[in-house]
C-alpha positions as CSV (number, residue, x, y, z in Angstrom):
1,M,-198.0,69.5,60.0
2,S,-200.4,67.8,57.6
3,Y,-199.8,65.1,55.0
4,R,-201.3,62.9,52.4
5,T,-199.9,59.5,51.3
6,G,-201.6,59.5,47.9
7,W,-203.3,61.7,45.4
8,P,-206.7,60.9,43.8
9,N,-206.2,59.4,40.3
10,L,-208.3,61.9,38.2
11,S,-208.3,62.5,34.4
12,W,-207.3,65.7,32.5
13,G,-204.7,66.7,35.0
14,D,-207.3,67.2,37.7
15,S,-205.1,65.3,40.3
16,R,-203.0,68.4,40.4
17,L,-206.0,70.7,40.5
18,E,-207.5,68.8,43.4
19,F,-204.3,69.1,45.4
20,W,-204.0,72.8,44.7
21,D,-207.5,73.5,45.8
22,D,-207.0,71.5,49.0
23,F,-203.7,73.2,49.8
24,T,-204.6,76.8,49.1
25,A,-207.8,76.5,51.1
26,D,-206.0,76.6,54.4
27,G,-202.4,75.8,53.9
28,A,-202.9,72.2,54.9
29,V,-203.6,68.9,53.0
30,E,-206.0,66.1,53.8
31,N,-205.0,62.5,53.3
32,C,-206.5,60.8,50.2
33,R,-208.6,57.8,51.0
34,T,-209.9,56.9,47.6
35,A,-209.2,53.6,46.0
36,G,-206.6,53.5,43.3
37,A,-204.8,56.6,44.6
38,L,-201.6,57.7,42.8
39,P,-198.3,56.9,44.7
40,V,-197.7,60.6,45.3
41,A,-197.2,62.0,48.8
42,S,-197.4,65.5,50.2
43,V,-196.3,67.1,53.4
44,A,-197.2,70.7,54.5
45,V,-196.0,72.6,57.5
46,K,-197.5,75.8,58.8
47,V,-195.3,78.5,60.3
48,R,-196.2,82.0,61.4
49,L,-193.6,84.6,60.7
50,K,-193.3,88.2,62.1
51,P,-192.2,90.9,59.6
52,G,-188.6,90.3,58.7
53,E,-188.4,87.0,60.5
54,S,-187.1,83.8,58.9
55,R,-187.3,80.2,59.9
56,E,-185.8,77.0,58.6
57,I,-188.0,74.1,58.0
58,P,-186.0,70.9,57.4
59,F,-187.5,68.0,55.4
60,L,-185.8,64.6,55.3
61,L,-186.3,62.4,52.2
62,T,-185.1,58.9,53.2
63,W,-185.2,55.5,51.6
64,H,-184.5,51.9,52.4
65,F,-184.3,49.3,49.5
66,P,-182.6,46.1,50.8
67,K,-183.1,44.0,47.7
68,R,-180.7,45.3,45.1
69,R,-180.3,43.0,42.2
70,A,-177.0,41.8,40.7
71,W,-176.0,43.7,37.5
72,Y,-178.5,42.4,34.9
73,S,-179.8,39.4,36.8
74,K,-182.6,38.8,39.3
75,A,-180.2,37.5,42.0
76,V,-180.3,39.7,45.1
77,V,-177.0,41.1,46.4
78,G,-178.5,43.7,48.7
79,N,-177.4,47.3,49.6
80,H,-174.9,47.9,52.4
81,Y,-176.8,50.8,53.8
82,A,-179.8,48.6,54.4
83,T,-177.8,46.6,56.9
84,R,-177.3,49.7,59.0
85,Y,-181.0,50.7,59.3
86,R,-184.2,48.9,60.0
87,D,-186.3,50.9,57.6
88,A,-186.6,54.4,56.0
89,W,-188.0,55.8,59.3
90,D,-184.9,54.6,61.1
91,V,-182.8,56.3,58.5
92,A,-184.6,59.6,59.2
93,E,-184.3,59.2,63.0
94,Q,-180.5,58.5,62.9
95,A,-179.8,61.0,60.1
96,W,-181.5,63.8,62.0
97,G,-179.0,63.7,64.8
98,A,-176.0,63.1,62.6
99,L,-176.7,65.8,60.0
100,P,-175.0,68.7,61.7
101,G,-171.8,66.8,62.2
102,L,-171.8,65.4,58.7
103,E,-172.5,68.8,57.2
104,R,-169.7,70.4,59.3
105,R,-167.1,67.9,58.3
106,T,-168.2,68.0,54.6
107,V,-167.9,71.8,54.5
108,E,-164.5,71.7,56.2
109,F,-163.2,69.2,53.6
110,V,-164.6,71.2,50.6
111,R,-163.4,74.5,52.0
112,A,-159.9,73.2,52.6
113,F,-159.8,71.8,49.1
114,C,-161.1,74.9,47.4
115,A,-158.9,77.2,49.4
116,S,-155.7,75.5,48.1
117,D,-153.3,77.6,46.0
118,V,-154.1,75.5,42.9
119,P,-155.6,76.8,39.6
120,P,-159.5,76.7,39.9
121,V,-159.9,74.6,36.8
122,I,-157.8,71.8,38.3
123,K,-159.8,71.9,41.6
124,E,-163.1,72.0,39.7
125,A,-162.2,69.0,37.5
126,A,-161.1,66.9,40.5
127,L,-163.9,67.9,42.9
128,F,-166.9,67.9,40.5
129,N,-166.1,64.5,39.2
130,L,-165.9,63.2,42.7
131,S,-169.7,63.4,42.7
132,T,-169.7,60.3,40.5
133,L,-169.1,58.3,43.7
134,R,-172.6,59.3,44.9
135,T,-174.4,58.4,41.7
136,Q,-175.9,55.2,40.6
137,T,-172.6,54.4,38.9
138,C,-171.4,53.1,42.3
139,F,-172.8,50.9,45.0
140,R,-172.0,48.7,47.9
141,T,-173.5,45.2,48.3
142,A,-174.8,44.0,51.7
143,D,-171.3,42.6,52.6
144,G,-169.8,46.1,52.3
145,R,-167.9,45.6,49.1
146,F,-167.7,48.4,46.6
147,Y,-168.6,48.0,42.9
148,G,-169.1,50.2,39.9
149,W,-170.7,50.2,36.6
150,E,-168.7,52.1,33.9
151,G,-171.5,54.7,33.9
152,C,-175.2,55.1,34.1
153,G,-177.7,54.7,31.3
154,D,-181.0,56.6,31.4
155,S,-182.8,53.7,33.1
156,A,-180.1,51.2,34.1
157,G,-176.3,50.9,34.7
158,S,-174.0,51.0,31.7
159,C,-171.5,48.2,31.3
160,H,-171.3,46.0,34.3
161,G,-168.6,44.3,36.4
162,S,-166.4,47.1,37.9
163,C,-164.6,46.9,34.6
164,T,-160.9,46.9,35.3
165,H,-159.8,48.7,32.2
166,V,-162.1,51.6,33.0
167,W,-161.7,51.7,36.8
168,N,-157.9,51.7,36.5
169,Y,-158.1,55.3,35.5
170,E,-160.0,56.6,38.5
171,Q,-157.9,58.2,41.3
172,G,-160.7,60.0,43.3
173,L,-161.9,57.0,45.2
174,A,-158.4,55.8,46.3
175,F,-157.5,59.2,47.7
176,T,-160.7,59.9,49.5
177,F,-162.2,56.5,50.5
178,G,-159.3,54.2,50.7
179,E,-161.1,51.3,52.3
180,L,-163.6,51.2,49.4
181,A,-160.8,51.2,46.9
182,R,-159.1,48.3,48.6
183,S,-162.3,46.3,48.6
184,M,-162.2,46.5,44.8
185,G,-158.7,45.0,44.9
186,E,-159.9,42.3,47.3
187,V,-162.6,41.3,44.8
188,A,-160.3,41.5,41.8
189,F,-157.7,39.2,43.2
190,G,-159.7,37.3,45.7
191,Q,-162.7,36.5,43.6
192,A,-162.1,37.4,39.9
193,T,-158.6,35.8,39.5
194,D,-158.3,32.1,38.9
195,E,-155.5,29.7,39.9
196,R,-153.6,30.4,36.6
197,G,-153.7,34.1,37.3
198,M,-156.3,35.0,34.7
199,M,-158.4,37.9,35.9
200,R,-161.9,38.4,34.6
201,F,-162.1,42.1,33.7
202,R,-165.8,42.1,34.6
203,V,-166.7,40.5,37.9
204,D,-170.0,38.6,38.2
205,L,-172.5,38.9,41.0
206,P,-173.3,37.2,43.3
207,L,-169.7,36.3,43.9
208,H,-170.5,32.7,45.0
209,R,-172.0,31.8,41.6
210,P,-169.9,30.2,38.9
211,P,-168.5,33.0,36.7
212,Q,-170.3,33.7,33.4
213,F,-167.8,36.2,32.1
214,K,-164.4,34.5,31.4
215,S,-162.2,36.9,29.5
216,A,-159.0,38.8,30.4
217,A,-158.0,42.3,29.4
218,A,-154.3,43.1,29.1
219,D,-154.6,46.7,30.3
220,G,-157.2,45.8,32.9
221,Q,-155.1,43.1,34.5
222,M,-151.8,45.1,34.5
223,G,-153.5,48.3,35.7
224,T,-155.2,46.4,38.6
225,I,-151.8,45.2,39.7
226,M,-150.7,48.9,39.8
227,R,-153.9,49.8,41.6
228,F,-153.1,47.2,44.3
229,Y,-149.7,48.6,44.7
230,R,-151.0,52.2,45.1
231,D,-153.6,51.1,47.6
232,W,-151.1,49.2,49.7
233,Q,-148.8,52.1,49.7
234,L,-151.5,54.6,50.7
235,S,-152.8,52.3,53.5
236,G,-149.6,50.5,54.7
237,D,-151.9,47.5,55.3
238,E,-149.4,44.6,55.4
239,A,-152.2,42.0,55.9
240,F,-153.8,43.3,52.7
241,L,-150.5,42.8,50.8
242,K,-149.7,39.4,52.2
243,T,-153.2,38.0,51.8
244,H,-153.5,38.9,48.1
245,W,-149.9,38.8,47.0
246,P,-150.0,35.2,45.7
247,K,-152.8,36.1,43.3
248,V,-151.1,39.4,42.4
249,R,-148.0,37.5,41.5
250,Q,-150.0,35.0,39.5
251,A,-151.8,37.8,37.6
252,L,-148.4,39.0,36.4
253,E,-147.1,35.5,35.6
254,F,-150.2,35.0,33.5
255,C,-148.6,37.2,31.0
256,W,-146.1,34.4,30.3
257,I,-148.4,31.6,29.5
258,K,-148.2,29.8,26.1
259,H,-149.5,32.1,23.4
260,G,-150.0,34.8,26.0
261,W,-149.3,38.5,26.2
262,D,-145.5,38.1,26.7
263,A,-145.0,34.4,26.0
264,D,-141.3,34.8,25.2
265,Q,-140.8,36.7,28.4
266,D,-138.9,39.6,27.0
267,G,-140.7,42.4,28.7
268,V,-142.8,43.4,25.7
269,M,-146.4,42.5,25.1
270,E,-146.9,41.0,21.6
271,G,-149.8,38.6,22.0
272,C,-153.5,39.1,21.7
273,Q,-154.3,42.1,23.9
274,H,-158.0,42.9,24.6
275,N,-158.2,46.4,26.0
276,T,-160.4,49.4,26.8
277,M,-160.8,50.2,23.1
278,D,-163.1,47.1,23.1
279,V,-161.0,45.3,20.6
280,E,-157.8,43.2,20.6
281,Y,-154.4,44.7,19.6
282,F,-151.9,42.4,18.0
283,G,-148.3,43.2,18.3
284,P,-146.2,45.6,20.5
285,N,-147.9,49.0,21.3
286,P,-147.2,51.7,23.8
287,Q,-150.6,51.6,25.5
288,M,-150.4,48.0,26.7
289,G,-146.6,48.2,26.8
290,T,-146.6,50.9,29.5
291,W,-149.3,49.2,31.5
292,Y,-147.1,46.1,31.5
293,L,-144.0,48.0,32.5
294,G,-145.8,49.6,35.3
295,A,-147.1,46.3,36.6
296,L,-143.5,44.9,36.4
297,R,-142.2,47.8,38.5
298,A,-145.0,47.4,41.1
299,C,-144.4,43.7,41.4
300,E,-140.7,44.3,41.7
301,E,-141.3,46.6,44.7
302,M,-143.8,44.3,46.4
303,A,-141.7,41.2,45.9
304,R,-138.6,42.9,47.3
305,Y,-140.6,44.1,50.3
306,L,-141.8,40.5,51.0
307,G,-138.3,39.1,50.6
308,E,-138.9,37.4,47.2
309,T,-135.6,38.6,45.8
310,E,-135.5,36.2,42.9
311,F,-138.9,37.2,41.6
312,A,-138.1,40.8,42.1
313,A,-134.9,40.4,40.0
314,K,-136.9,38.8,37.2
315,C,-139.4,41.6,37.2
316,R,-136.5,44.1,37.1
317,R,-134.9,42.3,34.2
318,L,-138.1,42.2,32.1
319,F,-138.8,45.8,32.9
320,V,-135.3,47.0,31.8
321,N,-135.5,45.0,28.6
322,G,-139.0,46.0,27.8
323,S,-138.4,49.7,28.5
324,R,-135.3,49.7,26.2
325,W,-137.2,47.8,23.5
326,L,-140.1,50.2,23.4
327,D,-137.9,53.2,23.3
328,A,-135.7,51.7,20.6
329,H,-138.4,50.2,18.4
330,L,-141.8,52.0,18.9
331,F,-140.6,55.6,19.4
332,N,-140.6,57.3,16.0
333,G,-138.9,60.5,17.2
334,E,-142.2,62.2,18.1
335,Y,-144.4,59.5,19.7
336,Y,-144.8,55.8,20.1
337,E,-146.5,53.6,17.5
338,Q,-148.0,50.1,17.4
339,H,-146.3,47.4,15.3
340,I,-149.1,45.3,14.0
341,V,-148.0,41.6,14.1
342,P,-150.5,39.0,12.9
343,P,-150.8,36.3,15.5
344,K,-149.9,32.6,14.9
345,H,-152.0,31.5,17.9
346,V,-154.6,33.2,20.1
347,A,-155.6,31.8,23.5
348,K,-159.4,31.7,23.8
349,E,-159.5,33.6,27.1
350,L,-157.7,36.6,25.6
351,T,-160.5,37.5,23.2
352,V,-164.0,38.8,23.8
353,G,-165.4,38.7,20.3
354,M,-165.7,42.5,19.6
355,G,-162.5,42.8,17.6
356,T,-161.1,41.5,14.3
357,T,-161.6,37.9,13.2
358,N,-159.1,38.3,10.4
359,Y,-155.9,37.2,12.1
360,R,-153.9,37.2,8.9
361,D,-154.4,40.9,8.4
362,P,-155.9,42.3,11.6
363,E,-158.3,45.2,11.5
364,L,-159.4,47.6,14.2
365,Q,-155.8,48.3,15.3
366,L,-154.0,51.5,16.3
367,G,-151.0,51.1,13.9
368,P,-148.9,54.2,13.3
369,G,-151.4,56.5,15.0
370,C,-150.6,59.1,17.7
371,L,-152.8,57.8,20.5
372,I,-153.9,60.1,23.3
373,D,-153.5,57.2,25.8
374,Q,-150.1,55.9,24.7
375,L,-148.4,56.8,28.0
376,V,-151.2,55.7,30.4
377,G,-148.9,53.3,32.3
378,Q,-146.3,56.0,32.7
379,W,-149.0,58.4,34.0
380,F,-150.1,55.8,36.6
381,A,-146.5,55.1,37.5
382,H,-146.1,58.7,38.5
383,V,-149.2,58.5,40.6
384,C,-147.7,55.5,42.4
385,G,-144.2,57.0,42.7
386,L,-142.7,54.2,40.6
387,G,-140.5,56.6,38.5
388,Y,-140.0,56.6,34.8
389,L,-140.9,53.6,32.7
390,L,-139.4,55.1,29.5
391,K,-136.8,57.7,28.7
392,P,-138.0,61.0,30.2
393,G,-137.1,63.0,27.1
394,N,-139.2,60.6,24.9
395,V,-142.1,60.9,27.4
396,R,-142.1,64.7,27.2
397,R,-141.7,64.7,23.4
398,T,-144.7,62.3,23.1
399,L,-146.9,64.6,25.2
400,R,-146.0,67.5,23.1
401,S,-146.9,65.5,20.0
402,I,-150.2,64.5,21.5
403,K,-151.0,68.2,22.1
404,R,-149.8,69.1,18.6
405,Y,-151.5,66.4,16.6
406,N,-154.6,65.5,18.6
407,W,-155.7,68.9,19.7
408,R,-158.6,70.5,17.9
409,P,-159.6,74.2,18.7
410,D,-163.0,73.5,17.2
411,F,-165.0,70.6,15.7
412,R,-167.0,72.3,12.9
413,T,-165.3,70.3,10.2
414,H,-164.3,67.2,12.1
415,F,-165.9,63.9,10.9
416,N,-166.8,61.4,13.6
417,H,-168.5,58.2,12.6
418,L,-169.5,57.2,16.2
419,R,-170.5,59.1,19.3
420,S,-170.2,62.9,19.6
421,Y,-169.2,64.3,23.0
422,V,-167.9,67.6,21.6
423,L,-169.6,69.9,19.0
424,G,-169.1,73.1,17.0
425,D,-166.7,75.6,18.5
426,E,-165.7,73.4,21.4
427,A,-162.1,72.3,21.8
428,A,-160.7,68.9,22.8
429,L,-158.1,66.2,22.3
430,L,-158.9,63.5,19.8
431,M,-158.4,59.9,20.7
432,A,-156.0,59.3,17.8
433,T,-154.6,61.0,14.7
434,Y,-152.4,59.9,11.9
435,P,-150.0,62.8,11.2
436,R,-147.6,60.6,9.2
437,G,-150.3,59.0,7.2
438,R,-150.7,55.2,6.8
439,R,-154.0,55.2,8.7
440,P,-155.4,51.7,8.7
441,K,-158.5,51.4,6.6
442,R,-160.4,50.4,9.7
443,P,-158.7,51.7,12.8
444,F,-159.8,50.9,16.4
445,P,-163.4,52.0,16.8
446,Y,-163.1,55.2,18.9
447,Y,-160.2,56.9,17.1
448,N,-162.3,59.8,15.9
449,E,-164.0,60.4,19.3
450,V,-163.4,62.5,22.4
451,M,-163.7,61.2,25.9
452,T,-162.8,63.2,29.0
453,G,-161.2,60.3,31.0
454,F,-158.6,59.9,28.3
455,E,-158.2,63.7,28.0
456,Y,-157.5,64.0,31.7
457,T,-154.9,61.3,31.6
458,A,-152.9,63.1,28.9
459,A,-153.6,66.6,30.3
460,T,-152.6,65.9,33.9
461,H,-149.6,64.0,32.6
462,M,-148.6,67.2,30.8
463,L,-148.7,69.0,34.1
464,R,-146.5,66.4,35.7
465,E,-143.9,66.8,32.9
466,G,-143.8,70.6,33.2
467,L,-146.0,71.3,30.1
468,T,-148.2,73.5,32.2
469,R,-149.7,75.7,29.5
470,D,-150.7,72.7,27.4
471,G,-152.1,70.7,30.3
472,L,-154.2,73.7,31.6
473,E,-155.5,74.4,28.2
474,C,-156.8,70.9,27.8
475,I,-158.4,70.7,31.2
476,T,-159.9,74.2,30.7
477,A,-161.5,73.0,27.4
478,I,-163.1,70.0,29.1
479,R,-164.6,72.2,31.9
480,A,-165.8,74.7,29.3
481,R,-167.8,71.9,27.7
482,Y,-169.3,70.9,31.1
483,D,-169.9,74.5,32.2
484,G,-173.4,74.1,33.6
485,R,-175.0,75.8,30.6
486,K,-174.2,73.4,27.8
487,R,-173.9,70.3,29.9
488,S,-174.1,69.3,33.6
489,P,-170.9,70.2,35.4
490,F,-171.3,67.1,37.5
491,N,-171.8,64.6,34.7
492,E,-169.0,63.9,32.3
493,A,-170.3,61.3,29.9
494,E,-168.7,58.5,28.0
495,C,-170.5,55.1,27.7
496,G,-173.1,56.4,30.1
497,H,-173.6,59.3,32.4
498,H,-171.3,60.0,35.4
499,Y,-168.6,57.9,33.8
500,A,-166.0,56.4,36.1
501,R,-162.9,57.1,33.9
502,A,-163.3,60.8,34.4
503,L,-162.2,60.4,38.0
504,A,-158.7,60.4,36.4
505,S,-159.1,64.2,36.9
506,W,-157.9,63.8,40.5
507,A,-154.4,63.2,39.2
508,G,-154.2,66.9,38.2
509,Y,-154.3,67.9,41.8
510,L,-151.7,65.3,42.7
511,F,-149.3,66.4,40.0
512,W,-149.7,70.1,40.6
513,T,-148.8,69.8,44.2
514,G,-146.3,67.0,43.7
515,F,-148.1,65.0,46.4
516,H,-147.2,61.4,47.2
517,Y,-147.6,59.4,50.4
518,S,-146.3,56.0,51.5
519,A,-147.8,54.6,54.7
520,V,-145.2,51.8,54.4
521,T,-142.4,54.3,55.0
522,G,-144.4,57.1,56.6
523,T,-143.1,59.5,54.0
524,M,-145.2,62.4,52.6
525,T,-143.8,64.3,49.7
526,F,-144.7,67.6,48.0
527,A,-143.1,69.7,45.3
528,K,-141.0,72.5,46.7
529,S,-142.6,75.9,46.1
530,K,-140.5,79.1,45.9
531,K,-143.5,81.2,47.1
532,P,-145.8,80.7,50.1
533,V,-148.6,78.2,49.4
534,T,-151.2,76.2,51.2
535,W,-152.2,72.9,49.6
536,F,-154.9,70.3,50.5
537,W,-153.8,66.7,50.7
538,S,-155.6,63.4,51.2
539,T,-154.6,59.7,51.4
540,G,-157.9,57.9,51.4
541,N,-157.5,57.4,55.1
542,A,-156.7,60.9,56.3
543,W,-156.8,64.5,54.9
544,G,-155.5,67.9,55.8
545,T,-153.4,70.8,54.5
546,V,-149.7,71.7,54.2
547,T,-148.3,75.2,54.2
548,Q,-144.9,76.0,52.7
549,R,-143.0,79.1,53.6
550,N,-139.3,79.8,53.3
551,G,-138.5,76.3,52.4
552,R,-140.2,74.9,55.5
553,A,-143.5,72.9,55.6
554,R,-146.2,72.8,58.2
555,L,-148.5,69.8,58.1
556,R,-152.0,69.9,59.5
557,V,-154.2,66.8,59.9
558,C,-157.9,67.7,59.7
559,G,-159.5,64.2,59.6
560,G,-158.6,60.6,59.9
561,N,-155.4,59.0,61.2
562,I,-152.0,58.9,59.6
563,R,-148.5,57.9,60.3
564,V,-145.9,60.5,59.1
565,T,-142.2,60.0,59.9
566,E,-140.9,62.5,57.3
567,V,-142.2,65.4,55.1
568,V,-140.1,65.8,52.0
569,L,-140.1,68.8,49.7
570,K,-138.7,67.3,46.5
571,G,-137.5,69.1,43.5
572,A,-139.1,72.3,42.3
573,V,-142.7,73.1,41.3
574,R,-143.0,72.5,37.5
575,H,-145.3,75.5,36.9
């Protein structure tokens, strides 16, 4: 083996010429000892082969950067991997022995997933977006906690702070690396939620510094409560629940502060609601409304488990009232609308400064539009096993309306005044349309756009409600856009590359197989299949396969540890 740790810094491209002359002379390279050498290294290995013989020559590219900086500041928070190795050479030495086992377990996981009797497009959407967890979108600080940008810019992260109203959509992390998902909940409630229950929807780093970001998001806060419930159910970690429950409860109670999201405590969000559309909604709307209903249901279940029956009853009462109100007042027979209500008062911590400043006649609202994301809380409630938040018939009619009104088979004539993630003859679901007219002069900013995270939420929900053809058509259209020819199949963009919201695609696999697991009860549930099938399953702490034949299920655990007291085949496959 020969190597050089630098290249001579020559003009006119002669650095490459010098290297080529050196290498082709004898198949080896000599180290460069000139001053001002370029930081380019080369390694060459000589191997003699007999005719027809083949040899594998492994090269390890390792790194060790212990001084990661915090978001946009110069403060050092470190990298977790740097605490496990002395330097890059130590990484290479340890990795060399571990690689065969890591490769074997990785191949076993991927093969089991890909061999499942599930449509290829659903598997591709779930598995390919899982790669985001190994991009610069995500990182672990030296203390082991997991954080994420919203996505990656070309030279830096895009939108800091493990943004709650973006990360609420992801399902891939929770069902593959449960410990990391729980660490996000620990930060959200242990570090980012104050004594009043207000959760900063972007967390500052380092954690010990006084927070610079001091705003709450209605969807972010409610969705993080649902995430906490999901992660507790998947893990069965009672200490996790009991440690953070006081702040989880306070986060829900924050809805009821004076001039807050539900100040009159009727189960309906009416106040100033900052949300993932980067503006504030004023008045009841289905998007924030279903997040709130889902959080009420999650808190009801957790409170009842912990013996707080009075609080559980209050959550139930608000849920029932809010659910009935949304169905009675926001559902127009086809889908749910927003009722724009100018606010009389706005609490300062509920605004970010990106929305309207005209409170008498608020701009940048949804209004009577058909929103792709109007059932997001219901979608997540199905993931969590919390049941229906709204009338099932209204839910299905709404999903049909989203497909009918928001679907575009091509975009040749579509006008979009902001970012374009779909072009020409490509098909997609629009963020919002106004099939009944009355479009606000200035709707919320992204209404003309297309973003895959929102598309997956609606499309996978269609699968859950038995609208199989519609759901598959929408998912197929996304993957056709990211087919490896027009765009990278491993990089679904939104506000940045490798955008976290696209990890909502994992829900398609959950809904197709009817999978749900509660470590609290030890119950694992699948949809009942009339034909023989083998499906992959994962909980974030264990994974394996289940095979169904003649109404009986055979469970196989391939990795991790899990407590299963009962396997339930529930209902019928909806496809």
